[in-house]
C-alpha positions in Angstrom: 0.1 0.0 0.0 1.9 2.9 -1.3 0.7 6.4 -0.6 3.3 8.8 -2.2 2.1 8.0 -5.9 3.1 11.3 -7.4 6.6 11.5 -6.2 9.0 10.4 -9.2 12.0 8.1 -8.5 14.9 10.6 -7.7 12.6 13.7 -7.9 14.1 16.7 -6.0 11.0 18.2 -4.3 11.0 22.1 -4.4 9.6 23.1 -1.0 6.3 25.6 -1.1 5.5 28.1 1.7 1.8 27.0 1.5 0.8 24.7 4.6 -2.3 22.2 4.3 -3.8 20.3 7.4 -5.1 17.1 6.8 -7.4 15.7 9.3 -7.5 12.0 9.5 -4.7 9.5 8.6 -6.7 6.8 6.7 -6.3 5.9 3.1 -7.9 9.2 1.9 -5.8 11.3 4.1 -2.6 9.2 3.5 -3.2 9.4 -0.2 -3.6 13.2 -0.1 -0.5 13.7 1.9 1.5 11.7 -0.4 0.4 13.8 -3.4 0.9 17.1 -1.7 4.2 16.4 -0.1 5.4 15.5 -3.7 4.1 18.9 -4.9 6.1 20.7 -2.2 3.6 22.0 -0.1 3.9 21.4 3.9 1.6 19.0 5.3 0.5 18.4 8.8 -1.7 15.1 9.3 -3.7 15.3 12.5 -5.2 11.7 13.7 -6.6 10.7 17.0 -5.0 7.1 17.1 -1.4 6.2 18.3 -0.1 5.7 14.7 -1.2 6.4 11.1 -3.6 4.2 9.1 -6.7 4.5 10.4 -9.1 1.4 10.1 -6.3 -0.1 8.0 -4.3 -0.6 11.2 -7.2 -0.7 13.9 -10.3 -1.9 12.2 -9.5 -4.4 9.2 -7.8 -7.7 10.0 -4.3 -8.5 8.9 -5.3 -11.0 6.2 -7.1 -8.2 4.3 -4.7 -5.4 4.8 -1.1 -6.4 5.7 0.0 -3.7 8.5 3.7 -3.9 7.6 2.7 -2.6 4.0 0.6 0.2 5.6 3.6 1.2 7.9 6.0 1.1 5.0 3.8 3.6 3.2 3.6 5.9 6.1 7.5 5.5 6.5 7.9 6.8 3.2 5.5 9.6 3.5 7.6 10.5 6.9 11.0 10.5 4.8 9.2 12.6 2.5 8.6 15.4 5.1 5.0 14.7 6.0 4.5 15.9 9.7 2.0 13.4 11.5 0.6 15.1 14.7 -0.9 12.0 16.5 -3.3 11.4 19.7 -4.8 14.6 18.6 -8.6 15.1 17.8 -9.9 17.9 15.8 -13.1 19.1 17.5 -15.9 21.9 16.6 -18.8 21.8 18.5 -20.5 18.9 20.4 -18.3 16.0 21.0 -19.4 12.7 20.3 -17.3 9.5 21.6 -16.8 7.0 18.8 -14.3 4.3 18.2 -10.9 5.3 18.1 -11.1 8.1 20.9 -9.5 6.0 23.8 -6.1 7.4 22.6 -6.8 11.3 22.5 -4.4 13.3 24.6 -4.8 16.7 22.8 -7.5 18.6 21.1 -7.5 21.2 18.7 -10.4 23.3 17.1 -11.4 23.1 13.6 -11.5 26.8 13.4 -8.1 27.3 14.6 -6.9 24.9 11.7 -8.9 26.5 9.2 -7.4 30.0 10.1 -3.6 28.6 10.5 -3.5 27.0 7.3 -3.9 27.6 3.6 -6.0 24.9 3.1 -7.6 21.9 5.3 -8.7 18.5 4.1 -11.2 16.5 6.2 -10.9 12.8 5.8 -12.2 11.4 9.3 -13.9 8.3 7.5 -16.7 6.4 8.9 -15.8 5.4 12.7 -19.2 4.7 14.0 -21.5 1.7 13.3 -25.1 1.8 12.4 -27.4 0.4 15.0 -30.2 -2.3 14.3 -33.0 -0.3 15.7 -34.9 -3.2 17.3 -35.9 -4.0 20.7 -33.3 -5.7 23.1 -30.4 -4.1 21.3 -29.1 -3.0 24.5 -28.6 -6.1 26.0 -25.5 -7.5 27.2 -23.8 -9.4 24.6 -24.8 -7.1 21.7 -22.1 -5.5 19.9 -21.5 -3.2 17.1 -19.2 -4.8 14.7 -16.5 -2.2 14.2 -16.3 -1.6 18.0 -15.9 -5.5 18.5 -13.1 -5.6 15.9 -11.4 -2.5 17.2 -11.0 -3.7 20.5 -9.6 -7.0 19.3 -7.0 -5.6 17.0 -5.9 -2.7 19.1 -5.5 -5.2 21.9 -3.5 -7.4 19.5 -1.2 -4.5 18.5 -0.6 -4.0 22.3 -2.3 -0.5 22.6 -4.9 -1.7 24.8 -4.9 -4.5 27.4 -6.7 -7.9 26.6 -9.7 -7.0 29.1 -11.0 -4.4 26.7 -11.9 -7.4 24.1 -15.6 -8.1 24.5 -16.5 -11.7 25.9 -17.7 -13.9 22.9 -20.4 -16.6 23.3 -20.7 -20.0 22.1 -23.7 -19.1 19.5 -23.0 -16.1 18.0 -25.3 -14.2 15.3 -23.7 -11.7 13.1 -26.2 -9.4 11.4 -25.1 -8.2 8.0 -23.1 -9.5 4.8 -20.6 -7.0 4.2 -17.0 -7.3 4.6 -17.2 -6.1 8.1 -19.9 -8.9 8.7 -17.3 -11.2 7.3 -14.5 -10.0 9.4 -16.8 -10.2 12.5 -17.8 -13.6 11.9 -14.4 -15.0 11.4 -13.2 -13.2 14.5 -16.0 -14.3 16.8 -15.0 -18.0 15.6 -11.5 -17.3 16.3 -12.4 -16.0 19.8 -13.9 -19.4 20.5 -17.4 -19.5 19.2 -18.7 -22.8 18.7 -21.4 -21.8 16.2 -21.5 -18.8 13.9 -24.3 -17.6 11.8 -24.2 -15.0 9.4 -28.0 -13.5 9.1 -28.7 -11.5 6.0 -32.2 -10.1 4.7 -31.3 -10.7 1.0 -29.3 -13.8 -0.8 -25.7 -14.4 -1.2 -26.1 -12.8 -4.6 -26.9 -9.5 -3.4 -24.0 -9.9 -0.4 -22.1 -6.5 -0.4 -19.1 -8.7 0.6 -19.3 -10.7 -2.5 -20.1 -14.2 -3.1 -16.7 -15.5 -2.8 -16.2 -14.0 0.5 -19.3 -15.6 1.9 -18.4 -19.1 0.3 -15.1 -18.5 2.1 -17.1 -18.3 5.6 -19.1 -21.5 4.8 -16.0 -23.4 4.0 -15.0 -22.4 7.7 -18.1 -23.9 9.2 -19.8 -20.5 9.5 -23.5 -20.8 8.6 -24.8 -18.4 6.2 -28.7 -17.9 6.8 -30.1 -15.9 3.7 -33.7 -13.9 3.5 -34.0 -13.4 7.2 -34.5 -10.0 9.2 -34.0 -9.6 12.8 -37.1 -8.1 14.6 -36.1 -8.3 18.3 -33.2 -9.7 20.5 -34.7 -11.6 23.5 -33.3 -11.9 26.8 -33.6 -10.6 30.5 -30.2 -9.1 31.1 -28.3 -11.0 28.5 -28.8 -12.2 25.0 -30.7 -15.4 25.0 -32.2 -15.7 21.5 -32.9 -13.7 18.1 -36.4 -13.2 16.7 -36.3 -13.3 13.1 -38.9 -13.0 10.1 -38.4 -14.7 6.7 -38.0 -12.4 3.6 -38.7 -12.2 0.0 -37.0 -10.3 -2.7 -39.3 -7.7 -4.2 -38.7 -4.9 -6.7 -35.1 -2.9 -6.7 -34.7 -0.3 -4.4 -32.5 2.9 -4.4 -29.4 0.6 -4.3 -30.3 -1.2 -7.4 -30.9 -4.3 -5.8 -34.1 -6.3 -4.8 -35.8 -4.9 -1.8 -36.4 -7.4 1.0 -39.7 -7.9 2.1 -40.9 -9.4 5.2 -43.4 -12.4 4.9 -46.1 -12.1 7.1 -46.6 -14.8 9.9 -43.2 -16.4 9.3 -41.6 -15.3 12.5 -39.2 -17.6 14.3 -36.7 -17.6 17.0 -32.9 -18.8 17.2 -31.1 -19.3 20.5 -27.9 -17.1 20.7 -25.9 -15.7 23.3 -24.0 -13.2 21.0 -25.2 -10.7 18.7 -22.9 -8.7 16.4 -24.5 -5.8 14.5 -22.6 -5.5 11.2 -25.3 -3.3 9.0 -23.0 -0.5 7.8 -20.9 2.4 9.2 -21.8 6.1 9.3 -19.7 9.0 8.6 -17.8 10.8 11.2 -17.0 14.3 10.4 -15.7 16.6 13.2 -18.5 18.9 13.5 -22.4 19.0 13.3 -24.1 20.5 10.4 -23.3 24.1 9.6 -20.6 24.3 12.1 -17.8 26.6 10.9 -19.9 27.0 7.8 -19.7 23.7 6.5 -22.9 21.8 5.5 -23.5 18.3 5.6 -25.8 16.4 3.4 -28.9 14.4 4.3 -26.9 11.2 4.6 -24.4 12.7 7.1 -21.8 12.8 4.7 -19.9 16.5 4.3 -21.2 18.4 1.4 -18.8 18.8 -1.4 -18.7 19.7 -5.1 -16.9 17.9 -8.0 -13.6 19.2 -6.7 -13.9 18.3 -3.1 -14.7 21.8 -2.1 -17.1 22.2 1.0 -19.3 25.3 1.8 -16.3 27.0 3.8 -13.5 28.5 1.6 -10.3 26.6 1.8 -11.9 23.6 3.3 -11.9 20.4 1.5 -13.3 16.9 2.3 -12.4 13.3 0.9 -12.9 9.7 1.5 -15.8 8.0 3.3 -16.7 11.0 5.2 -17.6 12.5 1.9 -18.8 9.7 -0.2 -20.1 7.1 2.5 -18.4 3.9 3.3 -16.3 2.5 0.4 -13.3 0.3 -0.3 -9.8 1.3 0.6 -8.7 1.8 -3.1 -11.8 4.2 -3.9 -10.7 6.1 -0.6 -7.3 6.3 -1.5 -7.9 7.7 -5.0 -10.6 10.1 -3.6 -7.8 11.6 -1.3 -5.4 11.9 -4.2 -8.3 13.5 -6.3 -9.0 15.9 -3.3 -5.2 16.7 -3.0 -5.1 17.6 -7.0 -8.1 20.2 -6.4 -6.1 21.4 -3.2 -3.2 21.8 -5.5 -5.2 23.9 -8.1 -6.9 26.0 -5.4 -3.6 27.0 -3.6 -1.9 27.7 -7.1 -4.9 29.4 -9.0 -7.2 30.4 -6.1 -11.2 30.6 -6.9 -13.9 28.8 -4.9 -17.2 27.2 -5.6 -20.2 29.2 -6.1 -22.9 29.0 -3.4 
């Protein structure tokens, strides 16, 4: 995973006076940092975690993204002159605790960065999981997938004690069929679960993770149950069972996939002692809608134009916080595209029409 994509071998970088602040050291932020440092700009990358890499280090398993590759790319950026300011959270208005906040030692206000830098790029990603929105999801033994995985990987890296890892029961239900659901199912099995079920409201053909990933789970002995929706989590204090309803596929919805429709009267229960919700992540911009003159969309992403410009002059956004959840390669490219727009802005000026 290389981030300094625009430096030619042996290229002598001519240093410029313009300074750019990048908020977030995930793939979009690192991609942007690589482009901008090679163009001679001064680049400071702010991140709340103890090392750069974002979810590639702290939320995605080694078999999917080798951490040594991420670290090699970061080392190259540092050698080129990128300055990483770690364990530092950029804040604006009301603070909300999300995954990764455990390591914050310093805070800096977004407005301060906007005033002190020639351009700011927000690339804070999606550090919060969607909830299931069903009765019983506050019972003990119900976890959000990103939080579940983050605790495991951060502990394995030695940053947090093993005690932070959530206890995994013997019968685990993972809700969802994206890559995060696949990773959560594998980790639950690795944590000692005897039976792991991946419950999905569509079929294997519509699974966001792809058919091959789901087939890989099945080969591991993980059971894939399609065309089921969860309606309730049952238990007195701790999870005891999940209440499900059978689904059928209807007409395509906004995603272009067939919409799952519940079949009346088809409810049934399955005994479980652990539930992991993996139904997607939501963008985590470092501000509420309108703060610092920056608007959000109805989906919670940062409102940008085709050149990654926000509604505040000099502030850009890239990656999942602007596009919604995507794959690493897409976020990386999105960050580089934003960096090209920042270069254009710093050299030529001009801004979006409101």
